[in-house]
LUMMARFI-173419 format. One record per residue (C-alpha): residue in one letter; z, y negated, x. Coordinates in steps of 0.02 Angstrom, whole numbers, padded with zeros to 5 digits, always signed. Each point is the difference from the previous one (the first is absolute). Example, Ala and Ser with C-alpha at 12.3 -4.5 7.8 and 13.67 -1.06 7.14 Angstrom:
REM LUMMARFI-173419
a+00390+00225+00615
s-00033-00172+00069
***
This chain:
REM LUMMARFI-173419
m+00000+00000+00000
s-00035-00178+00056
t+00119-00147+00010
l-00117-00137+00057
a+00063-00127-00127
k+00109-00136+00076
n+00116+00010-00149
r+00049+00167-00071
i-00083+00029-00168
v+00021+00185-00035
g+00180+00032-00048
t+00029-00173-00074
s-00004-00059-00179
v-00146-00120+00005
p-00056-00086-00163
r-00105+00108-00115
k-00186-00033+00013
e-00020-00014-00188
g+00173-00071-00033
v-00043-00184-00016
g-00138+00031-00128
k+00115+00105-00107
l+00142-00124+00016
r-00108-00149-00048
g-00093+00090-00138
t-00170-00019+00083
a-00026+00187+00025
r-00137+00056-00121
y+00028+00161-00094
v-00141+00079-00097
d+00048-00082-00165
d-00003-00171+00086
i-00184+00021+00042
q-00137-00060-00117
r-00185+00037+00023
e-00136-00101-00083
g-00049+00074-00168
m+00136+00130+00011
w+00034+00119-00145
h+00155+00105-00033
g+00011+00187-00016
a+00109+00119-00101
t+00016+00188-00010
v-00004+00111-00154
r+00116+00146+00036
s+00043+00168-00072
t+00147+00010-00118
v+00015+00190+00013
p+00039+00112+00149
r-00142+00127-00013
a-00147+00003-00118
i-00186+00004-00030
i-00067-00172-00049
r-00081+00027-00170
s-00058-00177-00039
i+00019-00182+00052
g-00006-00136-00133
f-00007-00189+00013
d+00084-00115-00126
r-00132-00090-00104
n+00104-00158-00004
i-00038-00028+00184
d-00165-00078+00055
w-00038+00127+00134
s-00156-00093+00057
e+00117-00118+00094
f+00072+00141+00103
t-00056+00119+00136
v+00058+00179-00029
v-00013+00131+00137
s+00021+00189-00016
a-00022+00147+00119
a-00185+00001-00044
d-00020-00168+00088
i+00060+00061+00170
p-00148-00002+00121
g+00074+00123+00125
e+00136+00131-00008
n+00129-00009-00139
r+00136+00038+00126
i+00132-00096+00096
h-00015+00060+00178
m+00166+00053+00074
i+00046+00161+00090
v-00067+00101-00146
s-00121-00095-00111
d+00059+00070-00168
q+00050-00161-00090
p-00137-00079-00107
c-00027-00185+00010
l-00015+00001-00190
a+00037+00146-00116
d-00159+00088-00054
g+00026+00107-00154
q+00179+00052+00039
v+00165-00082+00045
n+00137+00081+00102
h+00142-00124-00011
c+00061-00145-00105
e-00065-00166+00065
e-00156+00078+00075
a-00140-00129+00003
i-00140+00033-00127
l-00090-00166-00022
l-00005-00169+00088
i-00027-00165-00091
a-00038-00173+00070
h-00005-00174-00079
p+00019-00180+00063
d+00164-00018-00099
k+00140+00112+00064
h+00090-00007-00168
k-00154+00054-00097
v-00033+00144+00120
r+00173+00071-00035
e-00027-00018-00188
a-00165+00092+00017
a+00079+00141+00100
n+00126+00024-00139
a-00142+00005-00128
v-00077+00158+00074
h+00045+00156-00100
i-00013+00171+00081
e+00016+00167-00089
y+00050+00155+00096
d+00005+00188-00016
l+00168+00036+00077
m+00024+00134+00132
p+00166+00079+00055
p+00080-00106+00137
v+00109+00051+00148
f+00145-00116+00038
s+00114+00087+00126
i-00005+00089+00167
e+00063+00158-00085
e-00137-00003-00133
s-00132-00028+00133
e+00068+00143+00108
q-00009+00121-00147
q-00186-00035-00019
q-00002+00045-00184
t-00105-00157-00019
v-00114-00038+00147
i-00041-00185+00013
w-00063-00013+00179
g-00102+00120+00105
a+00036+00185-00018
d+00190-00008+00010
n+00063-00180-00024
c+00044-00011+00186
f-00065-00152+00094
k+00062+00058+00169
s+00116+00127+00079
f+00075+00023+00172
l+00089+00143+00087
l+00101-00040+00155
e+00086+00142+00093
k+00106+00010+00156
g+00085+00160+00052
d+00037+00136-00129
v+00102-00065-00147
d+00009+00166-00094
s+00081+00090+00147
v+00152-00114-00005
w+00078+00016-00172
a+00089+00166+00030
q+00090-00064+00155
a+00046-00173-00066
a+00185-00045-00014
h-00042-00124-00138
i-00147-00027-00117
v-00005-00161-00101
e-00130-00042-00132
g-00038-00161-00093
e-00130-00087-00107
y-00032-00187+00011
r-00111-00115-00102
t-00067-00177+00017
g-00085-00105-00133
a-00149-00115+00004
q+00023-00176+00065
e-00102-00156-00035
h-00047-00114+00146
l+00042-00162-00089
y-00095-00109+00124
i+00017-00183-00048
e-00188-00025-00026
n-00089+00118-00119
n-00166+00082+00041
g-00146-00119-00007
v-00177-00024+00067
i-00152-00112-00016
a-00174+00075+00016
e-00170-00079+00025
y-00167+00089-00002
s-00179-00045+00044
s-00148+00112+00031
e-00028-00086+00168
a+00176-00008+00072
g+00078+00146-00093
i+00184+00001-00045
t+00140-00113+00062
i+00180+00037-00046
w+00151-00114+00023
g+00160+00092-00040
s+00184+00034+00018
l-00006+00158+00104
q+00059+00095+00153
c-00155+00089+00064
p-00165-00096-00005
f-00103+00143+00070
y+00068+00124-00129
v-00067-00115-00137
h-00162-00021+00097
k-00024+00190+00008
s+00026+00023-00187
l-00119-00141-00046
l-00138+00075+00108
a+00009+00159-00105
v+00021-00079-00172
f-00147-00119+00026
d-00107+00106+00117
l-00015-00144+00123
p-00017-00006+00190
p+00153-00064+00098
e-00077-00171+00033
k-00013-00032-00188
v+00188+00015-00030
r+00128-00126+00060
v+00188+00010-00034
v+00119-00144+00038
q+00188+00012-00016
t+00077-00153-00080
e+00182-00048+00026
t+00093+00151-00067
g+00169-00009-00084
g+00073+00168+00047
a-00072+00175-00004
f+00119+00140+00060
g-00146+00124-00008
g-00046-00046-00178
k-00151-00097+00062
e-00063+00136+00116
d-00105+00103-00120
y+00002-00090-00168
p-00100-00156+00055
s-00151+00115+00018
v+00011+00026-00189
i+00022-00179-00056
a-00128-00064+00126
s-00129+00124-00065
h+00036-00057-00178
a-00018-00185+00039
a-00159+00029+00099
l-00079+00101-00142
l+00035-00144-00119
a-00068-00128+00123
m-00159+00100+00025
n-00028+00016-00188
c+00047-00174-00059
g-00078-00098+00144
h+00158-00100+00035
p+00150+00016+00117
v+00136+00098-00091
k+00187-00009+00024
i+00117+00139-00056
v+00187-00031+00020
y+00121+00119-00085
d+00154-00064-00089
r+00164+00085+00041
m-00004+00120-00147
e-00174+00064+00042
d+00041+00013+00184
l+00157+00101-00035
a-00085+00116-00124
a-00168+00030+00085
t+00026+00002+00188
t+00071+00129+00121
k+00184+00037+00031
r+00104+00102+00122
h-00023+00188-00026
p+00141+00087-00094
s+00063+00154+00093
r+00100+00160-00010
v+00064+00075+00162
r+00090+00167+00017
h+00100+00046+00155
r+00066+00168+00054
t+00092-00013+00164
a+00081+00128+00114
l+00138-00041+00123
d+00097+00095+00131
a+00189+00008+00009
n+00006-00159+00105
g-00093-00104-00128
k-00164-00001+00093
l-00163+00006-00095
i-00093+00164+00025
a-00127-00006-00142
m-00070-00129-00121
d-00109+00055-00145
i-00067-00152-00092
d-00110-00010-00154
i-00075-00170-00045
a-00091-00047-00159
t-00067-00173-00037
d-00077-00070-00159
g-00168-00077+00046
g-00053-00061-00171
a-00175+00022-00069
y-00102-00025+00159
s+00032+00041+00182
t-00007-00178+00074
l+00111+00012+00155
s+00103+00150-00055
s-00053+00108+00147
t+00060-00123+00132
v+00160-00037-00096
l+00033+00187-00011
s-00036+00019+00186
r+00130-00129+00051
a+00122+00069-00128
t-00021+00172+00078
l+00022-00060+00179
h+00158-00099-00039
s+00083+00131-00110
p+00101+00091+00137
g+00084-00163+00051
p+00050-00047+00178
y+00071+00171+00038
v-00043+00143+00115
c-00023+00169-00082
p-00082+00156+00075
n-00071+00065-00164
v-00083-00114-00127
r-00118+00032-00145
i-00064-00141-00109
r-00113+00029-00148
s-00063-00155-00088
n-00116-00037-00145
a-00063-00156-00087
w-00031+00034-00185
a-00111-00084-00129
t+00072-00071-00161
n-00072-00110-00138
t+00088-00157+00058
v-00062-00153+00093
p-00044+00057+00177
y+00139-00018+00126
g-00040-00078+00167
a+00064-00080+00159
f+00171-00080+00006
r+00105-00053+00148
g+00055+00159+00087
f-00146+00101-00067
g+00090+00162-00047
a+00141-00012+00126
p+00128-00082-00117
q-00019+00145-00121
t+00033+00140+00125
i+00126-00096+00105
f+00100-00027-00159
a+00000+00188-00025
v+00045+00053+00176
e+00136-00132+00023
r+00081+00041-00167
h-00013+00183+00048
m+00087-00031+00167
d+00152-00068-00093
e-00001+00147-00119
i-00007+00122+00146
a+00143-00089+00087
a+00106+00011-00157
a-00044+00183-00028
i+00049+00056+00175
g+00146-00121+00021
i-00066-00113+00138
d+00006-00189+00006
p-00175-00062-00047
v-00009-00110+00155
e+00050+00143+00116
f-00121+00118-00085
r-00145-00116+00032
r+00053-00030+00179
r+00002+00187+00035
n-00179+00016-00058
f-00086-00160+00059
i-00162+00021+00094
h-00001-00067+00178
q-00125-00039+00136
g-00076+00161+00065
e+00017+00095-00165
t-00137+00036-00126
t-00029-00050-00181
a-00056+00114-00141
t-00181-00027+00057
e+00054+00050+00177
q-00025-00177+00064
l+00099-00023+00160
m+00109-00156-00006
r-00055-00084+00162
e+00069-00172-00040
p+00187-00035-00006
v+00087+00047-00163
i+00163-00096-00019
l+00062+00056-00170
d+00176+00025+00068
t+00002-00180+00062
l-00064-00065-00167
l+00127+00105-00094
d+00143-00064+00108
r-00058-00180-00024
a-00015+00017-00189
l+00169+00085-00015
a+00087-00131+00107
e-00080-00151-00082
s+00040+00064-00175
a+00177+00061+00044
y-00058+00159-00087
y+00152+00111+00028
n+00129-00136-00029
k-00082-00046-00164
r-00014+00180-00058
a+00186+00022+00028
q+00039-00165-00086
f-00111+00039-00150
t+00071+00175-00020
e+00172-00074-00022
e-00057-00143-00114
n-00110+00111-00110
s+00147+00106-00053
h+00069-00140-00109
s-00152-00105-00046
v-00144+00013-00124
l-00110-00081+00133
k-00042+00136+00124
r-00070-00044+00171
g-00087+00111+00125
m-00100+00003+00162
g-00162+00094+00029
i-00120+00022+00144
a-00180+00052+00030
a-00089+00035+00164
f-00189+00006+00009
y-00161-00038+00091
h-00167-00072-00050
g-00163+00041+00088
s-00097-00154+00056
g-00186-00005-00034
f-00114+00123-00084
t+00047+00183-00004
g-00074+00122+00125
s-00183-00035+00035
g-00006-00146-00121
e-00007-00138+00131
r-00139+00091+00094
y-00096+00015-00162
l+00020-00186-00038
n-00065-00045+00173
s+00063-00178-00024
l-00083-00149+00085
a+00088-00165+00031
g-00002-00144+00122
v+00005-00185+00038
d-00126-00138+00025
v+00012-00181+00054
t-00087-00135-00102
a-00092-00150+00066
e+00138-00107-00077
g+00127+00078+00118
n+00088+00127-00111
v+00035+00181+00035
r-00041+00102-00156
v+00073+00171-00038
l-00139+00111-00070
v+00074+00131-00116
s-00019+00060-00179
s+00189+00024-00004
t+00064-00111-00139
e+00149-00112-00030
f+00093+00024-00164
g+00172-00062+00046
q+00050+00125+00134
g-00050-00104+00152
t-00167+00070+00062
n-00073-00170+00045
t+00153-00057+00095
v+00033+00160+00098
l-00181+00026+00056
a-00013-00184+00050
q+00158+00020+00104
v-00073+00150+00090
a-00163-00090+00038
a+00084-00161+00057
e+00121+00082+00119
t-00130+00118+00074
l-00126-00141+00029
g+00128-00124+00065
v-00040-00133-00132
d+00109-00087-00126
y+00039+00081-00168
d-00082-00150-00086
d-00162+00036+00094
v-00021+00163-00096
m-00068+00015-00175
m-00051+00145-00110
a-00182+00027-00043
p-00023+00006-00189
p+00023+00177-00070
d-00183+00009-00048
t-00107+00157+00025
d-00145-00111+00056
v+00109-00076+00138
v+00125+00126+00067
p-00018+00179+00063
n+00076+00147-00092
s+00173+00020+00075
g+00050+00120-00137
p+00115-00023-00150
t+00161-00100+00000
v+00110+00148-00041
a+00110+00135+00078
s+00105-00115+00111
r-00146-00008+00121
t-00036-00185+00021
a+00120-00051+00139
m-00012+00165+00093
v-00184+00049-00015
i-00089-00165-00034
g+00122-00098+00108
r-00044+00114+00145
l-00187-00025-00032
i+00025-00189+00004
e+00101+00014+00160
r-00136+00107+00081
a-00139-00114-00061
s+00092-00151+00069
l+00024+00082+00170
q-00183+00049-00002
l-00048-00181-00036
l+00102-00059+00150
s-00092+00125+00110
m-00167-00064-00066
l+00049-00179+00035
r+00054+00042+00177
e-00157+00099+00037
q-00128-00113-00086
a+00076-00174-00016
g+00112-00028+00150
l+00169+00008-00085
p+00131+00003+00139
e+00134+00135+00010
h+00134-00126-00043
f-00062-00126-00126
s+00052-00137-00119
r-00046-00019-00182
a-00132-00128+00051
d-00071+00123+00129
f-00016+00133-00136
f-00099-00107-00121
a-00108-00072+00140
a-00046+00177+00051
c-00039+00042-00183
n-00119-00149-00007
r-00088+00061+00159
l-00018+00175-00070
r-00067-00067-00166
a-00129-00105+00091
k-00052+00154+00097
t-00002+00134-00137
g+00003-00096-00165
e+00169+00065-00059
v+00176+00042+00054
v+00051+00160-00086
s+00094+00158+00047
l+00012+00153-00112
c+00093+00163+00028
r-00007+00165-00093
y+00149+00111-00035
e+00049+00126+00134
a+00130+00132-00041
p+00152+00005+00114
p-00008+00145+00123
g+00073+00164-00061
i-00032-00036-00184
f-00089+00150-00077
w+00003+00056-00180
d-00068+00160-00076
d-00052-00039-00179
q-00029+00183-00040
k+00169+00064+00062
y+00088-00162-00047
r+00084-00002+00169
g+00016-00113+00150
e+00040-00183+00028
a+00017-00065-00178
y+00027-00180+00058
p-00012-00087+00168
a+00169-00083-00027
y+00146-00001-00121
g+00120-00131-00061
w+00179+00063-00016
a+00141-00064-00109
v+00173+00032-00070
h+00054-00084-00162
v+00175-00019-00070
a+00030-00054-00180
q+00162-00057-00080
v-00002+00020-00189
a+00114-00031-00147
v-00009+00103-00160
d+00082-00070-00157
t+00058+00152-00099
v+00022-00106-00157
t-00172-00082-00006
y-00085+00141+00097
s-00088-00122+00115
a-00028+00026+00186
e-00017-00145+00120
v-00040-00011+00185
e+00132-00115+00074
e-00054-00002+00182
f-00133+00082+00109
w-00023+00033+00186
s-00161+00046+00086
a-00017+00050+00183
q-00174+00040+00062
e-00110+00026+00152
a-00179-00053-00030
g-00064-00043+00173
r-00011-00180+00058
i+00036-00131-00132
i-00140-00128+00008
h+00069-00123-00127
p+00188+00022-00035
v+00005-00101-00162
l-00151+00087-00076
a+00065+00169+00057
a+00170-00029-00079
g-00087-00059-00158
q-00098+00163-00007
i+00161+00100+00013
e+00093-00104-00130
g-00148+00000-00120
g-00027+00187+00016
i+00184+00035-00033
a+00000-00115-00153
q-00155+00088-00067
a+00080+00169+00030
i+00160-00051-00090
g-00113-00027-00151
y-00077+00172+00029
a+00173+00078+00002
l+00092-00089-00140
y-00111-00109-00110
e-00186+00030-00010
k-00052+00130-00127
v-00179+00020-00061
v+00015+00058-00181
l-00152+00099-00057
q-00040+00030-00183
n-00152+00110-00033
g-00051-00030+00180
r+00007-00190-00012
m+00126-00116+00082
a+00104-00062-00146
n+00106-00126+00096
n-00141-00099+00079
q+00091-00166-00001
m+00124-00072+00122
t+00124-00017-00143
n+00016+00189-00015
y-00061+00064+00169
i+00158-00050+00092
m-00004-00046+00184
p+00143-00064+00108
t+00032-00186-00007
a+00079-00103+00138
e+00171+00040-00074
d-00034+00187+00012
v-00047-00004+00184
p+00155+00012+00111
p+00030-00071+00173
i-00117+00098+00115
h+00044+00015+00185
v-00146+00040+00116
f+00022+00066+00177
w-00134+00041+00129
e-00013+00115+00148
e-00162-00038+00093
i-00093+00133+00099
p-00178-00063+00029
f-00139+00124-00040
q-00126-00013+00141
h-00150+00030-00113
g+00046-00130-00132
g-00039-00185+00000
f+00124-00072+00126
g+00104+00157-00027
a+00010-00013-00191
k+00010+00141-00124
g-00014-00014-00189
i+00143-00068-00105
g-00073-00047-00170
e+00031+00167-00087
l+00152+00061+00096
p+00131-00098-00100
h-00055+00072-00169
d+00034+00179+00054
g+00188+00007+00017
p+00089-00107-00131
a-00020+00115-00151
p+00084+00153+00077
a+00132-00108+00086
i+00043-00080-00167
l+00010+00165-00096
n+00101+00077+00142
a+00119-00147-00016
i+00013+00027-00188
r+00044+00182+00031
d+00133-00057+00123
a+00069-00122-00129
i+00012+00112-00154
g-00019+00177+00066
v-00151+00037-00109
s-00174+00034+00069
f-00160-00077-00068
n-00166+00065+00062
s-00124-00108-00094
i-00050-00183+00008
p+00001-00127-00073
l+00183+00028-00042
l+00034-00107-00154
p+00164-00032-00093
e-00051+00125-00135
d-00018+00134+00134
l+00172-00038+00067
f+00071+00001-00176
a-00075+00169-00042
k+00054+00091+00156
l+00172-00079+00016
n+00039+00043-00181
v-00051+00180+00031
a+00111+00004+00155
r+00147-00072-00098
k-00020+00128-00140
i+00005+00140+00128
e+00159-00072+00076
e+00087-00025-00169
p+00110+00146-00055
a-00055+00092-00155
t+00095-00042-00161
v+00055+00127-00128
***
């Protein structure tokens, strides 16, 4: 890594690149943008979960000549949204497979009239039997997808699990469930599309992955790459919810623009966004675990099932990460993991912060506490006995070459939270109070970057250039949506090149301008793309020395003078680098074995909770998070990621329940889909241990998803500590506490004659 900058930039909390625009209100989100002659679009959606479309009728009180109406018959290319498996239609054609599936598109100059028109379309259906649960899908009595309802399955094996059961001193089993979760980004999904036969399609949108949208539009419109342009506008949050779904809404807006001859804007309101877009996958995880007499893990048999909804979207990659994180940060000689993603007639589930890991980490960390209780070992000591360390292998037989400091993180979290003192204090206080307090922990890792061979497949390209106006530009398709991409990558470029932070700007996230550096997902930006920017910057310095006389030791003025000489000589100053896998990273997709991730973030969480046994409410009173995630490039942004992830996960654990009725989200308003408010988020204490990863940007690893993985199990472990009753499903609502505590009380009460 380079430290040519006179003032240290990496490792300091410089001002956010986009902060001033957001603070002053000059940042332009998609709904702030107006195009000349622009119309507005709306979507006519299915009201039933599975059916044949028998007829479509249009209310005679509407003058339909004013409107443009688009159906599947108007699609010039493939009626498919291109993802990993292209099974999702752009518009339903003859059959619907979930409530809220798009059937027709309508455009009009007046956005109020277009909504009235959408409500005036009447569709008649021949209903078909739906499938709503993992269990129904597994039974395959009704097949709704493929030959067996299964989107994807994995089998991971290490050692010989079946040879262990007879010799085990203890066998502990458990089943754990997680519900769906809505992203609740501040800004709803929205795009603007323009079309002309000469230029093709241009999209401006709130999105994470411009080249994902670009790929889908090529297929839907049967156009060459140069006829499709995608531009990310300022984006008000995403959390994975704008990874795959913008391909849908962009295709819809572009179809309307092509057919009406005007730019078309589609912006969902909150109710439509909640009801129609992707959510976190619900899950069911079963553990059967064997231990020896010393409390050491000797076998883990894990069965994972996720609900993928009606179409596959990103279910296979979510299932993959869920599978790889399911054994937890523990060493075990014999592991078998069987996992399946199942189809149901609900809105497709998709990417969400953590991408499958929060589901299976919830299961394994709840299971660790249940094992500790069953065999009579302190839950902290039980984890410590089984932690993986440097030099040991994971379930995929990946050798841990980098330092693993889980013991250090555990000690830090325990000390900072006064864990044992508080447990003793609460045990005494709980005996004579209706307010029961408890402490819970969770230990976990999160793989940084794409799984296995994913980064090689992406083959990302990124770099820097220097403009004639004297600005360094970072050239990436990695997007900013609140997490700090623009700031962190600018820091890396500035420090490597030895220029000021203010000299660096981001090129617009426009597929006509920037190379394809891959999607902004999977905690890969600082580590993978940051390293590409660092390499490209070092490469640029070499070019300037070799071709433009840049001295070995140079000033800022020397740098820009050399750039001017190189531009005069070659016409441009640009340096691009393509992804290169770190040495020793090999993954066997067929055997599902090898180096699953180039690096891991590690963390230990401690939660302090209070359970009111009169009102049956649970509250997180305080939270501690100790983590190692490589070098911290921007301390304030990094702490914000941890705090935000924990707050979001508190909602996952205790508040946010997606209520489905006949396959449709019934509580699609923020008045009845409850998320934590500022009053519900406790003091959160964040602690870092920094071990730079030599193949990450300035030593960074990923941190964006890590903090969402551990809070839910830590909170439920703390609730168990407080009231002595186990809960193995989230979200855990007051009615769940009421039901189980009343059952427990009835069991304890003596029988009356």
